[in-house]
C-alpha positions in Angstrom: 0.1 0.0 -0.1 1.4 3.3 -1.1 1.9 5.8 1.9 1.4 9.5 1.4 2.8 11.9 3.9 0.4 14.6 5.1 1.5 18.2 4.4 3.9 19.8 6.7 1.9 22.8 6.7 -0.9 20.7 8.6 1.6 20.3 11.5 3.3 23.6 11.3 -0.2 25.7 11.6 -1.4 23.6 14.4 1.7 24.6 16.3 1.2 28.5 15.5 -2.4 28.2 16.8 -1.0 27.3 20.1 -0.6 30.3 22.7 2.8 31.0 24.4 1.1 30.1 27.6 0.0 26.5 26.1 3.2 25.9 24.6 4.9 26.6 28.1 2.6 24.3 29.8 2.8 21.6 27.4 6.6 22.0 27.2 7.0 21.5 31.2 4.6 18.2 31.1 6.8 16.7 28.5 9.9 17.6 30.8 8.5 15.4 33.3 9.4 12.3 31.2 13.0 13.2 31.0 13.9 11.3 34.3 13.4 8.1 32.0 15.7 9.3 29.4 18.2 10.1 32.3 18.2 6.4 33.2 20.0 5.6 30.1 22.6 8.2 30.1 26.0 8.6 31.7 26.8 11.0 34.5 27.9 14.5 32.9 26.3 13.4 29.5 26.5 15.5 26.5 23.2 16.3 25.1 22.3 18.4 22.2 18.9 20.1 21.7 17.8 23.2 19.4 16.2 26.5 19.2 12.6 26.4 19.1 12.0 29.2 16.8 9.0 28.1 14.7 6.3 27.1 17.6 7.8 24.0 18.4 7.6 22.2 21.9 9.7 24.6 23.7 13.2 23.3 24.4 14.0 25.4 27.5 12.8 22.9 29.7 15.5 20.4 28.3 18.3 23.2 28.8 16.9 23.5 32.4 17.1 19.7 32.9 20.5 19.5 31.6 21.9 22.1 33.9 20.0 20.5 37.1 21.9 17.1 36.4 25.2 18.8 35.4 24.8 17.7 31.9 26.8 19.9 29.3 24.0 21.0 26.5 24.8 21.9 23.0 23.3 23.5 20.1 23.8 22.6 16.3 26.0 24.6 13.9 25.4 24.3 10.1 28.4 24.9 7.9 31.0 25.0 10.2 33.5 23.3 7.2 32.2 25.5 4.4 28.7 26.2 2.9 28.8 22.8 0.9 29.1 20.6 4.1 25.9 19.7 4.9 26.8 17.8 8.4 25.8 19.3 11.8 28.4 20.2 14.6 27.4 20.9 18.1 28.5 24.4 20.4 28.2 24.3 24.3 25.5 26.3 26.0 27.0 28.2 28.8 24.0 30.5 29.4 20.8 29.4 31.6 18.4 30.7 29.1 18.2 29.9 25.5 17.2 33.6 24.7 20.4 34.7 26.3 22.7 32.6 24.1 24.6 35.1 21.6 24.0 34.3 17.9 24.9 35.4 14.6 22.6 34.7 11.7 23.7 32.0 9.3 23.2 32.6 5.6 20.4 30.3 5.5 18.4 32.4 8.0 18.9 30.4 11.2 20.5 31.8 14.4 23.7 30.1 15.5 26.1 30.2 18.3 29.8 29.8 17.6 32.6 28.9 19.7 36.1 27.4 19.3 35.2 23.9 21.0 32.8 22.2 18.4 32.1 18.4 18.6 30.8 16.0 16.1 27.5 13.9 16.6 29.5 10.9 17.4 30.9 12.8 20.8 27.5 13.3 22.0 25.4 11.0 24.2 21.9 12.0 23.0 20.7 14.3 20.2 17.1 15.9 20.7 15.9 16.0 17.1 13.3 18.8 15.6 10.6 17.2 13.5 7.3 18.0 11.8 5.8 14.7 12.5 6.9 11.0 13.4 5.2 7.8 13.2 4.6 4.8 15.5 7.9 3.4 14.2 10.0 6.2 15.0 10.1 7.3 11.4 10.6 11.1 11.3 9.3 13.8 9.1 12.1 16.7 9.2 12.3 20.2 8.1 13.2 19.1 4.5 16.8 20.2 4.6 18.0 16.7 5.6 20.7 17.9 7.8 20.0 15.6 10.7 19.8 12.4 8.3 23.1 13.6 6.8 24.7 14.1 10.2 23.6 10.9 11.6 23.6 8.5 8.2 27.1 7.3 8.4 26.7 6.1 12.2 23.5 4.6 11.6 24.5 2.7 8.7 27.5 1.4 10.8 25.1 0.2 13.7 26.7 2.7 16.1 24.3 3.1 19.1 25.6 6.6 20.3 24.2 9.1 20.1 20.7 8.3 21.0 18.3 10.0 18.7 15.4 11.3 20.5 12.2 13.1 19.2 10.6 16.2 21.1 7.2 17.3 20.0 3.5 17.8 20.6 1.2 14.8 20.8 -0.5 15.7 17.8 2.6 15.7 15.5 2.3 11.9 16.2 0.8 9.9 13.2 0.4 6.2 12.4 2.6 5.8 9.5 4.9 7.9 7.5 6.6 7.1 4.1 10.0 5.9 4.7 12.9 6.9 2.4 16.3 5.0 2.1 18.2 8.1 3.6 16.1 8.6 6.4 17.6 7.7 10.0 14.6 7.0 12.2 14.5 7.7 16.2 15.3 5.6 19.1 12.6 7.2 21.3 10.1 10.1 21.5 9.2 12.5 24.4 5.8 14.2 24.1 3.5 15.9 27.0 1.7 12.6 27.3 4.8 10.3 27.7 8.0 8.7 26.6 8.3 5.7 24.3 10.9 3.8 23.0 11.0 2.2 19.6 12.1 -1.2 18.6 15.8 -1.4 17.4 15.8 -0.1 13.8 17.3 -2.1 11.3 19.9 -0.6 9.0 19.2 -3.3 6.4 16.8 -0.9 4.5 19.2 1.7 4.7 21.0 2.1 1.3 24.0 4.4 1.2 22.9 7.4 -1.0 23.1 11.3 -1.0 20.8 13.3 1.3 18.4 15.6 -0.3 20.4 18.2 1.6 22.9 18.4 -1.0 20.5 20.0 -3.4 18.4 22.2 -1.4 20.2 25.4 -1.9 20.0 25.1 -5.5 16.1 24.2 -5.2 15.4 27.6 -3.2 17.1 29.6 -5.8 14.4 28.0 -8.3 11.6 29.3 -6.7 11.4 32.8 -8.1 9.8 35.8 -6.9 10.2 36.8 -3.2 6.5 36.3 -2.3 7.0 32.5 -3.1 10.0 32.5 -1.0 8.7 34.1 1.9 5.3 32.0 1.5 7.3 29.0 1.7 9.3 30.2 4.7 6.4 30.9 6.9 4.5 27.4 5.7 7.3 25.0 5.3 10.1 26.5 7.6 12.7 26.3 5.2 15.9 28.6 5.8 16.9 31.8 4.5 19.6 34.6 4.3 19.6 36.9 7.2 18.5 39.9 4.9 15.5 37.9 3.5 14.8 36.9 7.2 14.5 40.5 8.5 12.4 41.4 5.8 10.0 39.0 6.4 9.7 39.1 10.4 6.6 41.3 11.1 3.1 40.3 12.3 1.0 42.2 9.5 3.3 40.5 6.7 3.0 37.4 8.4 -0.7 37.3 8.4 -1.1 38.4 4.7 1.0 35.5 3.6 -0.6 32.9 5.9 -3.9 34.0 3.9 -2.2 33.2 0.7 0.0 30.3 1.4 -2.8 27.5 1.0 -3.3 28.1 -2.6 0.5 28.6 -3.3 1.4 25.4 -1.5 -1.3 23.4 -3.0 0.3 24.0 -6.5 3.7 23.6 -5.1 3.1 20.3 -3.3 3.7 18.1 -6.3 7.3 19.6 -6.8 8.2 19.5 -2.7 6.9 15.9 -2.5 9.1 14.8 -5.4 12.0 16.9 -4.9 15.2 15.2 -4.5 13.8 11.5 -5.0 16.1 11.2 -8.2 19.1 12.7 -6.6 19.3 10.9 -3.7 14.8 14.2 3.2 
């Protein structure tokens, strides 16, 4: 039976409909289950998390948990070895609040912190992975750039158990089944406000060596054409853009205007997005 993934906007819009208070409440509820993750980690564990800049389940409670247990927390850095390198490296967090971490805007638009001491994924004990949706087998729908799959693919193919790959999301982001692509790296576990679950050992036999679609994302974004198209894709699909583009679109009035147009735009674009990268290689 052919599986068709639900559109990303279905989940991203649900996230944006939550109030700041609701997000905080649900983030605290999810943090109560971190104690079960703690049981699988060594003392002084190294834990990677991420900025929750698009209405995701807040990650500040993860940072609070790390600091309470004397774990070292990290944030991802893109392109530390050059713009063509899609592998993530990780920078330590030395602040108690994510909003206090000094950042620079990466050319793709996301905030990043920089430090001389950058770790590779294999040096971490756990990575809390961002996601748009996840299914009951641990298959993850990411943001479309393929950075995490590229970063974790080699160790996954080799059967390396470290780092643990843990999803962190709202309960409505969990679906029964997602389409699995050969380059996708599944999660080991998932934490939502309702609980924690562990997925059965994911086999690497179905993982065929192949390039991630991340290799072609930059070229693809350049083909989208006019500024309105790129802005609508930013808000609806959460793709990254340059700092200049980002500053031009972050205002509430413009956001609302674009959201009213994005359904029709994405309906026409959905076929291109769903098919993008299939021949080259999420």
